[in-house]
C-alpha positions in Angstrom: -9.6 -39.6 9.2 -9.3 -37.8 12.6 -12.4 -36.1 13.9 -12.2 -32.3 14.4 -11.9 -30.9 17.9 -15.1 -30.0 19.8 -16.5 -26.6 19.2 -15.2 -24.0 21.7 -15.9 -20.4 22.5 -12.4 -19.6 21.4 -13.4 -20.6 17.9 -16.0 -17.8 17.9 -13.3 -15.3 19.1 -10.7 -16.2 16.5 -13.0 -17.3 13.7 -15.6 -14.5 13.9 -14.9 -11.7 16.3 -11.2 -11.0 15.5 -11.6 -11.2 11.7 -14.6 -8.8 11.9 -12.6 -6.3 14.1 -9.7 -6.4 11.7 -12.1 -5.8 8.7 -13.7 -2.9 10.5 -10.3 -1.4 11.4 -9.2 -1.6 7.7 -12.4 0.1 6.6 -12.1 2.8 9.4 -8.8 4.1 8.0 -10.0 5.6 4.8 -13.6 6.4 6.0 -12.9 7.8 9.4 -9.2 8.4 10.0 -8.5 10.0 6.6 -11.0 12.8 6.9 -9.9 13.4 10.5 -6.2 13.6 9.5 -7.1 15.9 6.6 -8.8 18.3 9.0 -6.0 18.2 11.5 -3.1 18.3 8.9 -4.5 20.0 5.7 -2.7 18.9 2.6 -3.1 22.3 1.0 -4.5 23.2 -2.4 -2.3 24.3 -5.3 -5.3 25.8 -7.1 -6.3 28.0 -4.2 -2.7 28.7 -3.1 -3.1 27.3 0.4 -0.1 25.7 2.0 0.1 22.2 3.4 0.6 21.4 7.0 4.2 20.4 7.9 2.7 17.2 9.3 0.6 16.3 6.3 2.9 13.4 5.7 1.3 11.6 8.6 -1.9 11.3 6.6 0.0 9.6 3.8 1.7 7.2 6.3 -1.5 6.3 8.2 -3.6 5.7 5.0 -1.6 4.7 2.0 1.3 3.5 4.1 -1.0 1.3 6.2 -2.7 -0.1 3.1 0.8 -0.8 1.6 1.7 -2.7 4.8 -1.4 -4.9 4.6 -1.1 -5.6 0.9 2.6 -6.5 1.0 2.4 -8.0 4.5 0.2 -10.9 3.5 2.7 -12.3 0.9 5.6 -11.5 3.2 4.2 -13.6 6.1 3.2 -16.4 3.8 6.7 -16.4 2.3 8.2 -16.6 5.8 5.8 -19.3 7.1 5.1 -21.4 4.0 7.5 -21.1 1.1 8.7 -18.7 -1.6 6.1 -19.9 -4.1 3.2 -19.3 -1.8 4.6 -15.8 -1.0 5.1 -14.9 -4.6 1.6 -16.1 -5.6 0.0 -14.3 -2.8 1.9 -11.1 -3.7 0.6 -11.4 -7.3 -3.0 -11.6 -6.1 -2.9 -8.8 -3.4 -0.6 -6.6 -5.5 -2.9 -6.8 -8.5 -6.0 -5.9 -6.4 -4.2 -2.9 -4.9 -2.9 -1.8 -8.3 -6.4 -1.7 -9.7 -7.8 0.2 -6.7 -4.8 2.6 -6.4 -4.9 3.5 -10.1 -8.7 4.1 -9.8 -8.2 6.3 -6.7 -5.5 8.5 -8.3 -7.5 8.8 -11.6 -10.5 10.1 -9.6 -8.2 12.5 -7.8 -6.8 13.8 -11.1 -10.3 14.1 -12.6 -11.4 16.2 -9.6 -8.4 18.5 -10.2 -9.3 18.8 -13.9 -12.8 19.8 -12.8 -11.3 22.5 -10.6 -9.3 23.9 -13.6 -12.5 23.9 -15.6 -14.3 25.7 -12.9 -11.6 28.4 -12.7 -11.8 28.9 -16.5 -15.6 29.3 -16.3 -15.3 31.7 -13.3 -12.7 33.7 -15.2 -15.1 34.3 -18.1 -13.1 32.3 -20.6 -14.9 31.2 -23.8 -16.2 27.7 -24.3 -13.2 26.5 -26.3 -10.8 27.7 -23.7 -12.9 26.1 -20.9 -12.8 22.8 -22.8 -9.1 23.0 -23.4 -8.4 23.6 -19.7 -10.5 20.5 -18.8 -9.0 18.2 -21.5 -5.4 19.2 -20.9 -5.8 18.6 -17.1 -7.3 15.1 -17.5 -5.0 12.3 -16.2 -3.3 9.8 -18.4 -4.3 6.1 -18.3 -2.9 5.4 -14.8 -3.7 1.7 -15.2 -0.8 1.7 -17.7 1.5 3.6 -15.3 4.6 1.4 -15.1 5.3 2.6 -11.6 1.9 1.3 -10.4 2.5 -2.0 -12.1 6.1 -2.3 -10.8 5.4 -1.1 -7.3 2.4 -3.3 -6.5 2.1 -6.3 -8.9 5.9 -6.9 -9.3 6.6 -5.6 -5.8 4.1 -8.0 -4.3 5.5 -11.0 -6.1 9.1 -10.0 -5.1 8.5 -9.4 -1.4 6.8 -12.7 -0.9 9.3 -14.7 -3.0 12.5 -13.0 -1.6 11.3 -13.4 2.0 10.5 -17.1 1.4 13.7 -17.8 -0.4 16.0 -16.1 2.1 14.1 -17.5 5.1 13.9 -21.0 3.6 11.2 -22.3 6.0 13.3 -21.4 9.1 11.6 -20.7 12.5 14.6 -18.7 13.7 13.4 -15.1 14.5 16.8 -13.6 13.5 16.6 -15.2 10.1 13.0 -14.2 9.6 13.9 -10.7 10.5 16.8 -10.5 8.2 14.8 -12.0 5.3 11.9 -9.8 5.9 13.9 -6.5 6.1 15.9 -7.5 3.0 12.8 -8.1 1.0 10.8 -5.1 2.2 13.7 -2.7 1.8 14.5 -4.0 -1.7 10.9 -3.5 -2.8 10.9 -0.1 -1.2 14.0 0.9 -3.2 12.2 -0.3 -6.4 9.1 1.7 -5.5 11.2 4.9 -4.8 13.2 4.5 -8.1 10.0 4.0 -10.1 8.4 7.0 -8.5 11.4 9.2 -9.4 11.8 8.0 -13.0 9.0 6.3 -15.0 6.0 7.3 -13.0 3.4 9.5 -14.8 3.5 11.8 -11.7 7.3 11.7 -11.4 7.5 15.4 -11.4 5.8 15.5 -7.9 8.3 13.0 -6.5 11.2 14.8 -8.1 10.1 18.1 -6.5 10.8 16.6 -3.0 12.8 13.4 -3.3 13.6 13.4 0.5 9.9 13.3 1.3 9.2 10.7 -1.3 12.0 8.4 0.1 10.7 8.9 3.7 7.1 8.1 2.9 8.1 5.0 0.9 10.8 3.6 3.1 9.2 4.2 6.5 6.3 1.8 5.9 8.7 -0.7 4.2 11.0 -0.8 7.2 8.1 -1.0 9.7 6.7 -3.9 7.7 10.1 -5.6 7.6 10.1 -5.6 11.5 6.4 -6.2 12.2 6.0 -9.0 9.6 8.5 -11.5 11.3 7.1 -10.7 14.7 3.6 -11.7 13.6 5.0 -14.7 11.8 6.9 -15.8 15.0 3.8 -15.4 17.2 1.8 -17.5 14.7 4.3 -20.3 15.0 3.8 -20.3 18.8 0.1 -21.0 18.3 0.5 -23.5 15.5 -1.0 -21.1 12.9 0.8 -22.6 9.9 -0.6 -22.1 6.4 -0.7 -25.4 4.4 2.3 -27.6 3.8 5.7 -26.0 4.1 7.2 -28.3 1.4 
């Protein structure tokens, strides 16, 4: 068995510093960037009758869109560099984690809205029964059973990794990587848009502005389809190959 290389300062950079910086960057998006974007581009409040900023979509792209690129980017790159099975398996894992978190996030958002409805009923002097009815009817459905969440993230994660790996077929050609990546990411983006417009529990929001829904879904998908193969190609230059490719 060959001995490992001697310890180098570069090992600290790539094994400790870079992963920590990436982790801090991911944490910074929802904790620092999201509040800042909300203050610069208010999303509005239907209950209070305040209008949204025309640039509120930037908040969606830089938060949920960025998270989507990370969650789907991992299986995409593994599919390109390793094989379709590794990409599909990684997509199942990352997609499942995001599905659980995303459903929880939206459930909390809906509960907060129900509490606002309840508060308005109380402030309006409604009787206790009416107050309770406002709250109960405003509660969200079981978003963990939302077929659009399951399809967009669990199924979508599996598909993007598998399709990219199957179409690229272990090739190091950047053109083939790019074609496989864009095909996989756009296909999953179309699935996500279709589910949001049809079977999603909140489909009425997407149906109210299908153009905006298509834009916020497809822009991150196309960006991922371009950035993914660039990262994969750079990784091949430095010999950063995950496992066996066969």
